[in-house]
C-alpha positions as CSV (number, residue, x, y, z in Angstrom):
1,X,119.5,119.7,124.1
2,X,119.1,119.3,120.3
3,X,120.1,115.6,120.5
4,X,117.5,115.1,123.3
5,X,114.8,116.7,121.2
6,X,115.8,114.5,118.2
7,X,115.7,111.3,120.2
8,X,112.3,112.4,121.7
9,X,110.9,113.2,118.2
10,X,112.1,109.8,116.7
11,X,110.8,107.9,119.7
12,X,107.4,109.6,119.5
13,X,107.2,108.9,115.7
14,X,107.8,105.2,116.3
15,X,105.4,105.0,119.3
16,X,102.6,106.6,117.3
17,X,103.1,104.4,114.3
18,X,103.5,101.2,116.2
19,X,105.1,98.5,114.2
20,X,104.2,100.0,110.8
21,X,106.3,102.4,108.8
22,X,106.4,106.0,109.9
23,X,105.2,106.8,106.4
24,X,102.1,104.7,106.7
25,X,101.2,101.3,105.1
26,X,101.7,100.7,101.4
27,X,98.3,100.9,99.7
28,X,99.4,99.8,96.3
29,X,97.3,97.2,94.5
30,X,97.1,95.7,91.1
31,X,93.8,96.7,89.5
32,X,91.6,94.5,87.3
33,X,91.2,95.2,83.6
34,X,87.9,93.9,82.4
35,X,88.5,94.5,78.7
36,X,91.2,95.3,76.1
37,X,89.9,97.2,73.1
38,X,92.3,96.8,70.2
39,X,91.9,96.7,66.4
40,X,92.2,93.3,64.7
41,X,95.1,94.5,62.5
42,X,97.6,97.3,62.3
43,X,100.0,98.4,59.5
44,X,103.7,97.7,60.2
45,X,104.5,101.5,60.1
46,X,101.5,102.7,62.0
47,X,101.0,103.3,65.7
48,X,98.7,101.0,67.6
49,X,96.1,102.5,69.9
50,X,94.7,100.2,72.6
51,X,92.1,101.0,75.3
52,X,92.1,99.3,78.7
53,X,88.9,99.3,80.7
54,X,90.0,99.3,84.4
55,X,87.6,98.2,87.1
56,X,87.5,100.7,90.1
57,X,85.2,101.3,93.0
58,X,85.0,101.5,96.7
59,X,88.4,102.7,98.0
60,X,90.2,101.8,94.7
61,X,91.8,104.6,92.8
62,X,93.9,104.5,89.6
63,X,97.6,105.3,90.0
64,X,99.7,104.3,87.0
65,X,100.4,101.8,84.2
66,X,103.6,99.9,83.9
67,X,104.5,98.5,80.4
68,X,107.2,95.9,79.6
69,X,107.5,96.2,75.8
70,X,109.2,94.0,73.2
71,X,108.6,93.8,69.4
72,X,106.1,90.9,69.7
73,X,104.0,92.6,72.4
74,X,103.7,94.2,75.8
75,X,103.1,93.0,79.3
76,X,100.9,95.6,81.1
77,X,100.3,96.0,84.9
78,X,97.7,98.6,86.0
79,X,98.5,99.9,89.5
80,X,96.1,101.6,91.9
81,X,95.7,102.6,95.6
82,X,93.3,101.1,98.1
83,X,92.7,103.7,100.8
84,X,91.4,101.0,103.2
85,X,94.7,99.1,103.5
86,X,96.1,99.6,107.0
87,X,93.2,102.0,107.9
88,X,90.3,100.2,109.6
89,X,88.5,103.5,110.1
90,X,88.1,104.1,106.4
91,X,84.6,103.3,105.0
92,X,84.5,102.4,101.3
93,X,81.5,102.8,99.0
94,X,80.0,99.8,97.2
95,X,80.1,101.4,93.7
96,X,81.8,99.5,90.9
97,X,82.8,101.5,87.8
98,X,85.0,101.2,84.7
99,X,87.6,103.8,83.8
100,X,89.2,103.8,80.3
101,X,92.9,104.3,79.7
102,X,94.4,104.6,76.3
103,X,97.9,103.3,75.4
104,X,99.7,104.0,72.1
105,X,102.4,101.6,70.9
106,X,104.8,102.7,68.2
107,X,106.6,100.4,65.7
108,X,108.5,98.2,65.3
109,X,106.1,95.3,65.6
110,X,106.6,91.6,64.9
111,X,104.1,89.7,62.7
112,X,101.7,89.9,65.6
113,X,101.5,92.1,68.7
114,X,100.1,90.7,71.9
115,X,99.0,93.0,74.8
116,X,98.9,90.9,78.0
117,X,97.5,92.4,81.2
118,X,98.8,91.0,84.5
119,X,96.3,90.7,87.3
120,X,98.4,89.4,90.2
121,X,97.0,86.2,91.6
122,X,94.0,86.2,89.2
123,X,94.2,85.1,85.5
124,X,95.1,88.0,83.3
125,X,93.7,88.8,79.8
126,X,95.3,89.3,76.5
127,X,94.6,90.5,73.0
128,X,96.6,89.8,69.8
129,X,96.7,92.2,66.9
130,X,97.9,91.0,63.5
131,X,100.5,93.2,61.8
132,X,100.0,93.5,58.0
């Protein structure tokens, strides 16, 4: 009896979800960064504070920032969620807004420190800070 209910439950889950995952579609997207606000210089022993202006709107929501850091800089990817992916019944607003996110990088630094933001298929942006 239990096995029959289990098979029925699994079959029902797959029939309701069709060919997609039973957990729904992945709504992760790489978000655009319109500006990197960083100082021109930083002292070798000081922390470096950088602000990213992330473009949001419609069905886009901020999720997280991934950083790949080395002494000479950091590659940054800003991730978000798009509620409309895999859901044709979702209506998105047409508002476009900017949300600021602050990153703090601690020493050690090389002679320069470059923050590069990855935008997926679109060209990214970068900012270089002189360390002195």
